[in-house]
C-alpha beads as a LAMMPS data file, in Angstrom:
LAMMPS data file: protein, C-alpha beads

200 atoms
199 bonds

1 atom types
1 bond types

-500.0 500.0 xlo xhi
-500.0 500.0 ylo yhi
-500.0 500.0 zlo zhi

Masses

1 110.0

Atoms # bond

1 1 1 -235.499 105.496 -301.190
2 1 1 -237.439 106.723 -297.943
3 1 1 -235.064 108.248 -295.119
4 1 1 -235.529 105.058 -292.544
5 1 1 -233.866 102.850 -294.828
6 1 1 -230.875 105.120 -295.803
7 1 1 -229.420 105.023 -292.389
8 1 1 -229.781 101.369 -293.156
9 1 1 -228.304 101.167 -296.375
10 1 1 -225.427 103.302 -295.260
11 1 1 -224.228 101.042 -292.217
12 1 1 -224.449 98.140 -294.494
13 1 1 -222.335 99.826 -297.039
14 1 1 -219.672 100.739 -294.342
15 1 1 -219.986 97.225 -292.977
16 1 1 -219.097 95.917 -296.482
17 1 1 -216.258 98.487 -296.940
18 1 1 -214.939 97.762 -293.599
19 1 1 -214.829 94.096 -294.244
20 1 1 -211.677 94.027 -296.214
21 1 1 -208.832 94.713 -294.165
22 1 1 -208.554 92.563 -291.288
23 1 1 -206.490 89.221 -291.375
24 1 1 -208.484 85.991 -291.574
25 1 1 -207.758 83.999 -288.727
26 1 1 -209.473 80.282 -286.777
27 1 1 -213.545 80.517 -287.650
28 1 1 -215.830 79.714 -284.729
29 1 1 -219.567 79.604 -285.489
30 1 1 -219.153 79.096 -289.087
31 1 1 -217.273 81.950 -290.227
32 1 1 -213.937 83.782 -289.842
33 1 1 -213.598 85.737 -286.481
34 1 1 -212.043 89.047 -288.058
35 1 1 -213.429 90.662 -290.938
36 1 1 -211.533 89.226 -294.354
37 1 1 -212.567 88.556 -298.223
38 1 1 -216.124 88.018 -298.120
39 1 1 -217.525 84.685 -298.633
40 1 1 -219.908 84.315 -302.043
41 1 1 -223.407 84.105 -301.596
42 1 1 -225.394 80.900 -301.165
43 1 1 -225.646 79.236 -304.716
44 1 1 -228.801 77.006 -305.206
45 1 1 -228.176 73.346 -304.192
46 1 1 -227.489 70.814 -306.683
47 1 1 -228.953 67.519 -307.410
48 1 1 -228.195 65.026 -304.863
49 1 1 -225.592 62.128 -305.790
50 1 1 -227.295 58.909 -306.705
51 1 1 -225.099 57.269 -303.621
52 1 1 -227.181 59.008 -301.146
53 1 1 -229.875 57.271 -299.367
54 1 1 -233.362 57.046 -301.035
55 1 1 -235.074 58.535 -298.655
56 1 1 -232.816 61.293 -299.497
57 1 1 -232.499 61.484 -302.991
58 1 1 -234.080 65.226 -304.347
59 1 1 -233.787 66.807 -301.162
60 1 1 -236.568 65.136 -299.085
61 1 1 -235.314 63.325 -295.495
62 1 1 -237.354 60.891 -293.453
63 1 1 -240.528 62.805 -291.709
64 1 1 -238.828 61.869 -288.177
65 1 1 -235.414 64.027 -288.875
66 1 1 -238.039 66.726 -290.109
67 1 1 -239.691 66.859 -287.271
68 1 1 -236.700 67.142 -285.252
69 1 1 -235.074 69.746 -287.445
70 1 1 -238.229 71.789 -287.029
71 1 1 -238.729 71.379 -283.237
72 1 1 -237.927 74.218 -281.234
73 1 1 -239.453 74.818 -277.070
74 1 1 -242.375 77.564 -276.617
75 1 1 -239.298 79.552 -274.901
76 1 1 -237.247 79.886 -278.010
77 1 1 -239.246 81.785 -280.110
78 1 1 -240.136 85.330 -280.237
79 1 1 -242.943 87.842 -280.834
80 1 1 -241.310 89.285 -284.150
81 1 1 -239.017 88.888 -286.873
82 1 1 -236.981 91.800 -285.482
83 1 1 -236.534 90.597 -281.875
84 1 1 -236.043 86.989 -283.355
85 1 1 -232.839 87.725 -285.440
86 1 1 -231.781 90.286 -282.445
87 1 1 -231.803 87.233 -279.734
88 1 1 -230.409 84.954 -282.543
89 1 1 -227.182 87.222 -283.230
90 1 1 -226.188 88.091 -279.642
91 1 1 -226.087 84.214 -278.805
92 1 1 -224.247 83.924 -281.987
93 1 1 -221.554 86.958 -281.610
94 1 1 -221.072 86.851 -277.549
95 1 1 -219.085 83.875 -276.640
96 1 1 -215.570 82.420 -274.963
97 1 1 -213.775 79.756 -276.527
98 1 1 -214.259 78.131 -273.397
99 1 1 -218.222 77.856 -273.815
100 1 1 -218.466 78.009 -277.461
101 1 1 -219.800 74.641 -277.699
102 1 1 -222.244 74.822 -275.697
103 1 1 -223.138 78.235 -277.174
104 1 1 -223.270 76.160 -280.240
105 1 1 -225.748 74.371 -278.493
106 1 1 -227.758 76.970 -277.401
107 1 1 -227.961 78.516 -281.114
108 1 1 -229.130 74.864 -282.075
109 1 1 -232.225 74.804 -279.255
110 1 1 -233.031 78.378 -280.471
111 1 1 -233.510 77.928 -284.198
112 1 1 -234.709 75.432 -286.928
113 1 1 -234.455 74.139 -290.062
114 1 1 -230.737 74.693 -291.765
115 1 1 -229.742 76.866 -288.634
116 1 1 -230.382 74.238 -286.554
117 1 1 -228.734 71.835 -288.213
118 1 1 -225.856 73.960 -289.014
119 1 1 -224.940 75.149 -285.237
120 1 1 -225.402 70.915 -284.285
121 1 1 -222.882 70.036 -286.780
122 1 1 -220.055 73.086 -285.518
123 1 1 -220.584 71.687 -281.724
124 1 1 -220.305 68.044 -282.506
125 1 1 -217.218 68.879 -284.935
126 1 1 -215.579 71.989 -283.017
127 1 1 -212.515 71.446 -281.666
128 1 1 -211.419 74.684 -279.887
129 1 1 -208.142 73.952 -278.601
130 1 1 -206.709 76.761 -280.327
131 1 1 -209.130 79.538 -279.004
132 1 1 -209.185 78.018 -275.398
133 1 1 -204.841 78.025 -275.474
134 1 1 -204.998 81.691 -276.998
135 1 1 -208.011 82.313 -274.687
136 1 1 -210.392 84.417 -277.304
137 1 1 -213.469 86.177 -276.551
138 1 1 -215.718 87.575 -279.295
139 1 1 -218.291 90.603 -278.272
140 1 1 -220.904 91.899 -280.361
141 1 1 -223.583 93.915 -280.921
142 1 1 -226.334 94.189 -283.350
143 1 1 -225.599 97.534 -285.650
144 1 1 -229.172 96.759 -287.974
145 1 1 -231.656 94.257 -289.280
146 1 1 -233.868 94.595 -292.580
147 1 1 -235.815 92.697 -294.377
148 1 1 -234.392 92.207 -298.163
149 1 1 -236.119 93.579 -301.303
150 1 1 -236.330 92.570 -304.699
151 1 1 -234.411 89.199 -306.013
152 1 1 -233.762 89.589 -301.708
153 1 1 -237.687 89.367 -300.637
154 1 1 -238.085 86.577 -297.801
155 1 1 -234.559 87.024 -296.182
156 1 1 -233.079 89.634 -293.551
157 1 1 -230.154 91.084 -293.549
158 1 1 -228.218 91.222 -290.041
159 1 1 -225.236 93.960 -289.525
160 1 1 -223.081 93.155 -286.201
161 1 1 -219.822 95.036 -284.779
162 1 1 -217.355 92.576 -283.274
163 1 1 -214.773 92.563 -281.474
164 1 1 -212.317 89.581 -280.858
165 1 1 -209.308 89.375 -278.043
166 1 1 -206.927 86.759 -277.206
167 1 1 -203.333 86.438 -277.210
168 1 1 -201.093 84.909 -280.185
169 1 1 -202.858 85.610 -283.675
170 1 1 -206.097 86.865 -281.947
171 1 1 -203.855 89.444 -280.006
172 1 1 -204.749 93.519 -281.541
173 1 1 -207.278 92.106 -283.951
174 1 1 -209.453 95.214 -284.901
175 1 1 -212.862 95.852 -284.421
176 1 1 -215.274 94.695 -287.174
177 1 1 -218.283 94.328 -288.951
178 1 1 -219.684 91.163 -289.990
179 1 1 -222.762 91.153 -292.465
180 1 1 -224.963 87.677 -292.029
181 1 1 -228.367 87.090 -294.492
182 1 1 -231.152 85.141 -292.281
183 1 1 -234.245 83.824 -292.759
184 1 1 -236.879 83.339 -290.044
185 1 1 -240.248 80.863 -290.059
186 1 1 -243.529 81.396 -287.908
187 1 1 -244.423 78.820 -286.115
188 1 1 -246.924 78.172 -283.238
189 1 1 -245.874 80.058 -280.308
190 1 1 -244.056 83.262 -283.201
191 1 1 -241.045 83.740 -284.894
192 1 1 -237.633 81.539 -284.962
193 1 1 -234.516 82.032 -287.620
194 1 1 -234.346 78.854 -289.964
195 1 1 -231.622 80.383 -291.475
196 1 1 -227.832 81.669 -290.529
197 1 1 -225.730 82.307 -293.747
198 1 1 -222.783 84.541 -293.091
199 1 1 -221.284 86.534 -295.494
200 1 1 -218.101 88.514 -293.830

Bonds

1 1 1 2
2 1 2 3
3 1 3 4
4 1 4 5
5 1 5 6
6 1 6 7
7 1 7 8
8 1 8 9
9 1 9 10
10 1 10 11
11 1 11 12
12 1 12 13
13 1 13 14
14 1 14 15
15 1 15 16
16 1 16 17
17 1 17 18
18 1 18 19
19 1 19 20
20 1 20 21
21 1 21 22
22 1 22 23
23 1 23 24
24 1 24 25
25 1 25 26
26 1 26 27
27 1 27 28
28 1 28 29
29 1 29 30
30 1 30 31
31 1 31 32
32 1 32 33
33 1 33 34
34 1 34 35
35 1 35 36
36 1 36 37
37 1 37 38
38 1 38 39
39 1 39 40
40 1 40 41
41 1 41 42
42 1 42 43
43 1 43 44
44 1 44 45
45 1 45 46
46 1 46 47
47 1 47 48
48 1 48 49
49 1 49 50
50 1 50 51
51 1 51 52
52 1 52 53
53 1 53 54
54 1 54 55
55 1 55 56
56 1 56 57
57 1 57 58
58 1 58 59
59 1 59 60
60 1 60 61
61 1 61 62
62 1 62 63
63 1 63 64
64 1 64 65
65 1 65 66
66 1 66 67
67 1 67 68
68 1 68 69
69 1 69 70
70 1 70 71
71 1 71 72
72 1 72 73
73 1 73 74
74 1 74 75
75 1 75 76
76 1 76 77
77 1 77 78
78 1 78 79
79 1 79 80
80 1 80 81
81 1 81 82
82 1 82 83
83 1 83 84
84 1 84 85
85 1 85 86
86 1 86 87
87 1 87 88
88 1 88 89
89 1 89 90
90 1 90 91
91 1 91 92
92 1 92 93
93 1 93 94
94 1 94 95
95 1 95 96
96 1 96 97
97 1 97 98
98 1 98 99
99 1 99 100
100 1 100 101
101 1 101 102
102 1 102 103
103 1 103 104
104 1 104 105
105 1 105 106
106 1 106 107
107 1 107 108
108 1 108 109
109 1 109 110
110 1 110 111
111 1 111 112
112 1 112 113
113 1 113 114
114 1 114 115
115 1 115 116
116 1 116 117
117 1 117 118
118 1 118 119
119 1 119 120
120 1 120 121
121 1 121 122
122 1 122 123
123 1 123 124
124 1 124 125
125 1 125 126
126 1 126 127
127 1 127 128
128 1 128 129
129 1 129 130
130 1 130 131
131 1 131 132
132 1 132 133
133 1 133 134
134 1 134 135
135 1 135 136
136 1 136 137
137 1 137 138
138 1 138 139
139 1 139 140
140 1 140 141
141 1 141 142
142 1 142 143
143 1 143 144
144 1 144 145
145 1 145 146
146 1 146 147
147 1 147 148
148 1 148 149
149 1 149 150
150 1 150 151
151 1 151 152
152 1 152 153
153 1 153 154
154 1 154 155
155 1 155 156
156 1 156 157
157 1 157 158
158 1 158 159
159 1 159 160
160 1 160 161
161 1 161 162
162 1 162 163
163 1 163 164
164 1 164 165
165 1 165 166
166 1 166 167
167 1 167 168
168 1 168 169
169 1 169 170
170 1 170 171
171 1 171 172
172 1 172 173
173 1 173 174
174 1 174 175
175 1 175 176
176 1 176 177
177 1 177 178
178 1 178 179
179 1 179 180
180 1 180 181
181 1 181 182
182 1 182 183
183 1 183 184
184 1 184 185
185 1 185 186
186 1 186 187
187 1 187 188
188 1 188 189
189 1 189 190
190 1 190 191
191 1 191 192
192 1 192 193
193 1 193 194
194 1 194 195
195 1 195 196
196 1 196 197
197 1 197 198
198 1 198 199
199 1 199 200
């Protein structure tokens, strides 16, 4: 192990160790606010049911839908993979309940593929009444961004340190580290996040 990888690995181990102590509460942006039991890693997709439209069987979608999923403005791309991941992580971790749906639409605007689709679905389905009632605010910073190795080549590990404040069940939550597995894709103008999978 190189000297530069040792600190990142130490931070990752500490982050994973810290994820088991705090209570679990409502889950904005696709994961729990407070650290809790880590979610299982994504599994291989299963075959589509025969009831799906023919154009979507076997994991395919119509060309127009694919083009929309992969569209992003030139201002939404970053010059390096690390910058793209940091930009997305900061938008993902810094929000207040009153602007949560707006933030999810912003995440959709700066991503493509599965990350864009997930953010669009969250924006359309999210009911943040409990978060608004309790004046929930989440703040965070990026602690580490590192490329995966071995079987995780092609994925990136992002560690954030976050603090959630609010009233009711959100009062007094301790700050916690969160781990996300992500993927990026190169576009004509630079790099953009294509998958964002919170693990804890």
